[in-house]
N, C-alpha and C positions, 0 to 999 in steps of 0.2 A: 937928607937921606930918608928920614921917616916919611916925608911927603912923597918921595919917589916910590917907595915900596907900596904905599897905599894906592898910588895911581896904577901901578902894575897889577896889583891884585884885583882892582876894580875892572881893568881892561880884560883880564882873564875871565872873570866871571861873566862880563858882558858878552864875550865871544862864545863861551860855552852855552850860554842860556839862549832863550828864544821867547816866544810868546808864553805868557803865564799859562800853566797847565795844572790840572787838578792833581792832587797827590794820591798815590796808590800805596797800599800795604800788601805785602806778600802774603799769600794764603795757600796752604797746602805745600806739597813737595814740589821740587823743581823738576820740570819735564826732562826726560832723558834726551840726550843728543845735544845739538848745538844750543847755544844760549837762546832762551825764549825771548820773544819781543814783548814789549809792554802791552798789556791788554789781552794776551793769549790766555785761554783757559787750559788749565793743566789738571788732568784727572788725578784724584788722590790715589796713592799707592798703599794706603793702610785703611783699616776700618774707620768709617766716619759715622758718628752718632749725631743726629739732628735733634735739636731741642728747641721748642718754641720759646719766644721771649715771654717773660712774665711768669708769675706763680699763681694765676687765677684758676677758676674751675675748668676753663677750656684746656689749660695745660695739663691739669690732672686727668681729664677725660681722654686726651690724646697720647698720654704717656704709654709707651709699649710695655707689654707684659714682660716681666723678668724671665730670663732664660732658665728653663727647667722648672718653673713654678707652676702653680695651678691657675688656669684661666679665670678671669673675674666672673663672679656669679655662680661658680661651681664649688661646693664645699669640699674641703680637703678630705682625703681618704681617712677613714677612722672617725670622722665627726658624727655626732648623733643625729643632727637634723640641720636643714638649711633654713635660714630666717626668711620669712616672707616680707614683702615690702612694707606691710603694716605692722611688722614687729612680731607676728605670730609665727609659731614653728610649723613648718610644712613637712610632708613626707613621713617616713617611719624610721625607727631606729635602725642603724646600720647592722646588718646581720640578722634582723628579725623578719619573720614571714608576713609582715603586715598586709592588709587588704589592699588591692589596687586603688588608685585614685578614682574617686567618684563612686566607689562601691562600699564605702564605710556605712555601717548602719543597715545594710541589706538584710532582710529577714529571710532566713533559709526555711523552705517548707519542711514540715515534719516528715520523718521517714514513713513510707507506706508499708503496711503489713504485707507479708507474703501472700500470694493468691491461695485460696482454699481449693484443693483438688476436688474435682467433681466425682461424686460417688456413683457407681453404676446402678441403674434402676433395679429394684428387686420386685419380684412378682410374688404376691401372697397366695398361698395355697389354702383351699378350704380345710377347715379342721376335720381330722379323721373322726369317724364315729367311735363312741366309747365301746369297749369290748362287750359282746353279748347283746348289742342293740342292733336293730335293722334300720338302715338309712331310709329316709322318706322316699316313696316312689315318685317317678316322673310320668307324666301322661304319655299315651301312645303317640308315636310320631312316625308315620309311614313314608318311606321313600320308594318310588316306583322306578323300575328299569325301563329303558326304551322298548317299545313294542317289537316283538319278534313275529314277523308275518309269515304265513304259509297259505298256499292256494286251497280254496274250498271247492265243494262240488258245484256250486252255483257261482256265476260270474259276479253277482251282486253281494256275495259273502266271501269271507276269508277267515283263516284260523289265526288268532292273535294270542301270544303268550306273554304274560307280564309277571315279574317277580316283585313281591311286596316285602320290604324290610322294615321292621319296627325298631326305631332307634330309642324308644322310651322303655321304661320298666313295666308299665302297666299294659295289658293287652288291648288290642283293638277288637271290640266285641261285635261291631256291625259297621256297615258303610256301603258306599256305592263307588264303582269305577266308571268313568265316562270316557268313551272312545271317540276320537275325531277322525272320520273316514272321508277321504277325498275321492271324488268321482272323476276319473281320468278318461279323456276321449282317445279315439284311435290315433290321432296325431300328437298325443302327449299333452293336450290342453287340459288344465285343471278347471273343470266346469263348475263344481260346487263342493261344499264340505258339509257333511251330515254328522251330528252328534247323537250317539246312542249310549244308554246307561245299563249296567248290569251290577249285581251285588258283589261285594268283596268276599273272598274265601275266609270269612271270619269263623272262629276267632283267630287272631294272629298274636301270639304271646310276645311280651316284651323281649327285645334282644334277639329275635328270630326272623328268618326269611321264609316266605311261602310263595311258591309260583303257581299260577293258574292259567290254563289255556281256555280261551273263549272263542265262540263262533260269532263273529261280528257281521251283521247283515244290514242292508238298507232296502228301501222299496225296490222291487224289481223293475218298475217302469222308469226308475232313475238311471238304470244302466242298460241302454239299448245294446244290440249286437255290435260287437267290435270295441266296446268300452269295458272298463274294469274298475275295481275299487282298491284303495290303499289306505290302511289305518296307520296314521303317522304319529299320533299322540294319544296318551292315556293319562288321566288325572283321577284323583280319588278324594272322597270325603269319608270320615269315620267318627265313631264315638267310642 
């Protein structure tokens, strides 16, 4: 009896089996729907966390950041400073107005003084003479008016009036007035200029004006019939 049972069990196992196949282990959740076949990939239905094998440096470097934490390399809020790779402290204390990076030790220029306002120029006046004294006198200085011309009896003469103004304080006691007389032809051509001199109406006190009328003439042969004279300028010398 025992032999028969063993033979039947072996036959059943031989009928159900086939060529030797690799073994499989179920992973993840079972796919919904009909029974999946062997070898089918079934997507997971819950969160899956991937972890590399081993505990070496690579595993530590590839480990994901914890949810809600601070990313690696960034100091947590409230810390005073972040450590540099060589162990020194970098940055400034949290909440302090420290200087920007690269500007530590910069020397600020000294404050400049305010500009000095420009003062308006002042003109100095000569000092006034002391009471009871006479200021020193200034020499005579004659200014002549333009000649005022009038026709004379002869065509080679004319009446010329000049006013002499003494701008100085001292009188002009003597001098000479010189007239420049132009000889004009019948067609208006200026043929020549002749200078003649006569004495000043001296004396001319300082600060006064004196007018004098002169008869100014040139040689008659210089002024043929149809021509006339014009005295256009007067100058003076004095002492």
